[in-house]
C-alpha positions as CSV (number, residue, x, y, z in Angstrom):
1,M,-108.8,57.7,127.5
2,A,-108.0,55.7,130.6
3,G,-105.2,54.0,128.6
4,N,-103.5,57.3,127.8
5,G,-103.7,58.3,131.5
6,E,-102.1,55.1,132.5
7,T,-99.4,55.4,129.8
8,S,-98.7,58.9,131.0
9,E,-98.4,57.8,134.6
10,S,-96.2,54.9,133.5
11,A,-94.0,57.4,131.7
12,V,-93.7,59.6,134.8
13,L,-92.8,56.6,136.9
14,L,-90.2,55.4,134.4
15,A,-88.8,59.0,134.4
16,E,-88.7,58.9,138.2
17,Y,-86.9,55.6,138.0
18,A,-84.3,56.9,135.6
19,Q,-83.8,60.0,137.7
20,I,-83.4,58.2,141.0
21,K,-81.0,55.6,139.5
22,D,-78.9,58.5,138.1
23,E,-78.8,59.9,141.7
24,Q,-77.9,56.4,143.0
25,R,-75.0,56.0,140.5
26,A,-73.7,59.5,141.4
27,R,-73.8,58.7,145.1
28,I,-72.1,55.4,144.6
29,G,-69.2,57.1,142.8
30,F,-68.9,59.8,145.4
31,R,-69.1,57.3,148.3
32,D,-66.5,55.0,146.8
33,N,-64.1,58.0,146.2
34,L,-64.4,58.9,149.8
35,L,-62.3,55.8,150.7
36,Y,-59.6,57.0,148.4
37,V,-59.7,60.5,149.8
38,T,-59.5,59.1,153.3
39,L,-56.5,56.9,152.4
40,A,-54.7,59.9,150.8
41,A,-55.5,62.1,153.8
42,V,-54.3,59.5,156.3
43,T,-51.1,59.0,154.3
44,A,-50.4,62.7,154.0
45,L,-51.2,63.6,157.7
46,T,-49.2,60.6,159.0
47,A,-46.2,61.5,156.8
48,V,-46.2,65.1,157.9
49,A,-46.5,64.2,161.6
50,L,-43.6,61.7,161.3
51,Q,-41.4,63.9,159.2
52,T,-41.8,66.9,161.5
53,K,-41.8,64.8,164.7
54,R,-44.9,66.6,165.9
55,P,-47.3,64.0,167.3
56,P,-50.1,66.6,167.9
57,L,-50.6,66.7,164.1
58,L,-52.0,63.2,164.5
59,L,-55.0,64.8,166.1
60,A,-56.1,66.1,162.6
61,L,-56.5,62.5,161.5
62,P,-59.6,61.7,163.6
63,V,-61.3,64.9,162.6
64,V,-60.8,64.2,158.9
65,C,-61.9,60.6,159.3
66,I,-65.0,61.5,161.3
67,V,-66.1,64.0,158.6
68,L,-65.3,61.7,155.7
69,G,-66.7,58.7,157.5
70,W,-70.0,60.4,158.3
71,T,-70.3,61.6,154.7
72,Y,-69.6,58.1,153.5
73,L,-72.2,56.6,155.8
74,V,-74.9,59.1,154.9
75,N,-74.3,58.5,151.2
76,D,-74.3,54.7,151.7
77,E,-77.6,55.0,153.5
78,K,-79.1,57.1,150.7
79,I,-77.9,54.5,148.1
80,S,-79.6,51.8,150.0
81,A,-82.8,53.9,150.6
82,I,-83.0,54.5,146.8
83,G,-82.8,50.7,146.2
84,R,-85.4,50.1,148.9
85,Y,-87.7,52.7,147.4
86,V,-87.4,51.2,143.9
87,R,-88.1,47.7,145.3
88,T,-91.0,48.5,147.6
89,E,-92.7,51.5,146.1
90,L,-91.8,52.4,142.5
91,A,-91.9,48.8,141.2
92,G,-95.3,48.2,142.7
93,Q,-96.8,51.5,141.4
94,L,-95.5,50.8,137.9
95,A,-96.6,47.2,137.9
96,T,-100.2,48.2,138.5
97,K,-100.0,50.7,135.7
98,V,-98.6,48.3,133.1
99,D,-100.4,45.2,134.4
100,A,-97.1,43.4,134.7
101,G,-97.3,39.6,135.2
102,S,-93.9,39.5,136.9
103,P,-92.0,41.8,139.2
104,L,-90.5,44.9,137.7
105,F,-86.9,46.0,138.2
106,G,-85.8,42.4,139.0
107,W,-82.2,43.3,139.5
108,E,-83.1,45.4,142.6
109,T,-84.2,42.2,144.3
110,F,-82.0,39.6,142.5
111,H,-78.6,41.0,143.5
112,R,-79.7,41.0,147.1
113,S,-80.3,37.2,147.1
114,D,-76.7,36.3,146.3
115,A,-75.4,33.6,148.7
116,K,-72.2,35.6,149.3
117,R,-74.0,38.9,150.1
118,V,-73.6,38.5,153.9
119,S,-69.9,37.8,153.6
120,R,-69.5,40.9,151.3
121,K,-71.4,43.1,153.8
122,V,-69.2,41.8,156.7
123,T,-66.0,42.4,154.7
124,Q,-67.2,45.9,153.7
125,T,-68.0,46.7,157.3
126,I,-64.5,45.7,158.3
127,V,-63.0,47.9,155.6
128,D,-65.2,50.8,156.6
129,L,-64.3,50.4,160.3
130,T,-60.6,50.1,159.5
131,A,-60.7,53.3,157.3
132,F,-62.9,55.5,159.4
133,F,-62.5,54.1,163.0
134,L,-59.4,52.0,163.6
135,T,-57.0,54.2,161.7
136,P,-57.9,57.4,163.5
137,A,-58.1,55.5,166.8
138,S,-54.5,54.4,166.1
139,A,-53.6,58.0,165.6
140,L,-55.1,58.9,169.0
141,I,-53.3,56.1,170.7
142,A,-50.0,57.2,169.1
143,F,-50.7,60.8,170.3
144,W,-51.5,59.6,173.8
145,C,-48.3,57.4,173.9
146,S,-46.2,60.4,172.7
147,G,-46.6,62.0,176.1
148,G,-48.3,65.1,174.9
149,D,-48.6,67.3,177.9
150,S,-51.1,69.9,176.7
151,A,-54.3,69.7,178.6
152,L,-56.2,71.3,175.7
153,L,-54.9,68.8,173.2
154,T,-55.6,65.9,175.6
155,T,-59.1,67.1,176.0
156,A,-59.5,67.5,172.3
157,S,-58.2,64.0,171.8
158,A,-60.7,62.6,174.3
159,L,-63.5,64.4,172.5
160,E,-62.3,62.9,169.2
161,A,-62.3,59.5,170.8
162,V,-65.9,59.9,171.9
163,M,-66.9,61.0,168.4
164,L,-65.0,58.1,166.8
165,V,-66.8,55.6,169.0
166,G,-70.2,57.2,168.0
167,L,-69.2,56.9,164.3
168,G,-68.1,53.3,164.8
169,I,-71.5,52.5,166.4
170,Q,-73.3,54.1,163.5
171,F,-71.3,51.9,161.1
172,L,-72.2,48.8,163.0
173,R,-75.9,49.8,163.4
174,Y,-76.1,50.5,159.7
175,A,-74.4,47.2,158.8
176,E,-77.2,45.3,160.5
177,R,-79.6,46.2,157.7
């Protein structure tokens, strides 16, 4: 009887693994598409601002990048959390049920031991900061240099700058992991 219980528990753990990996795949696709959406939004907003010669339109860029950047960062964290959960919790639970002689879900650990992992993480952080911090910061600088005289828009731009710095810090803090 104990064998059937362990088999049933193993089946539940394997089903959880399948479910959580499906969620991870979906989040990866969504996260990666956010970069394309950001690029399209930056291009469209910049083109409209330049064609209409209305620099205040550039203030839409930081808002868009903050929202998309935060969404990107949250999804990226969940993707990593899923991998961490599989490595640290699920693999151990299943290993005890099936009496595995070697670690389960080896890919979850193996791909993290690549010698080029650190350089990829640094490069990805640079790409993320360029898309979600430097580009909207450039829009703010362009707005400020345009001589906008509206106190309301200047205040809004200062608030956007503070929010951008906060987002940039979050990207850097997360990149340390």
